[in-house]
N, C-alpha and C positions, 0 to 999 in steps of 0.2 A: 443398793446404791450403785453397784457396778453395772447392773442391768440397765438402770436408768441412763448412766453415762454412755453405755454401748448403744442404746436406742437413740440417744441424742446424736451420737457420732454417726450412726447409719443415716439418720435423717439429714444431718448436715452434709454428709457425703453425697446423698441423692440430690440435694439442692445444688451442690457444686456441679454435679454431672449435668443436671438440667440446664444450669446457667451456661456451662460450656457448650452444650449442644445448641442452645439458643444463639450463642455468639457465632458458632460455626455456621448455623443456618443463615444468620444475617449477613455473614461474609460471602456466602455462596449464592445467596438469593439473587434472582434476576428480575424480580418484580416487586412492586411496593407492598403486595399482600403478604409477602414472606419476610419482609425486613424487620417487622416488629413481632417478637414472640410473646404470646400471651401467657400469663401465669395460671390461667384458669384451666379447666379440663377441656377446652376447645381451642386448639391451635390451628390457625389457617383453615378452619372449617372441619377439621378432623377431630372427632370426639374421642376422648381417651378415658378409660376407667379410673377409679380411685386407686387402683393398684400401683400406680406410678409407672415404672418402666416395663412392667410385665404386660403382655398382650393376652387378653382373655378371648374366649369364643365369642362373647358378646361384642368385643371390640372388632374382631374379624368380621362378624356378621354385619356390624354397623358399617365397616369400611366397604364391604361388598355392596351393601345397599347404597351407600354414597356413590360408589363407582358407577353402579347401574343408573342412578339418577343423573349423574354427570354425563354419562354416555347418551342418555335419552335427550337431555338438554342440548348436548353437542350435535346430535342428529337434527333436532329442531332448528338450531342455529344454522347448520349447514344447508338445510332446506330453504330457510329464509335468505341466506346468502346467495343461493342459486337463483331464487326468484328475483332478488334485487339486482344481481349481475345481469340477468336477462333483460330486465327493465332498462338498466343503464345502457346496454348495447343497443337496444331498440331506440332509446332517446338519442344516442350518439349518431345512429344511422339517420334518424329523422332530422337531427341538427345539421348533418352533412348535406342532406337533400335541400333543406331550407337555405343553407348558405349558398349552395350552387344556384338555386332559383333566384336568390337575391342578387347574386353577381350577374346573372343573365338579365334581370330586370334593369339593373344599373347600366349595363352595356347597351341595352336596347333603348333606354330612356334618354341617354345622353346623345346629343347630335354629334355627328362625325365631323 
């Protein structure tokens, strides 16, 4: 019976720790994706094993894999940002030339 109570106490203690960690996370968070902590095994996209607070080799391997995926996506997004930025600069230059041409046409079309 005492073993059952001890097990229940440890489980309750772990739940309290997780709840406090979630509260701290929500207080510190700067983005909406971190403001709500999930009670499942996936919190903010990071998968966690059933072992609770212990980190296993599988968890570490999973995190490394997730980091590599995020770095790859980040590189792709950076490349897209560069292309879009280049297009924007080109359009701004074109817009400036068209504005200048329009002003010249207005000046030349109006009688003095």
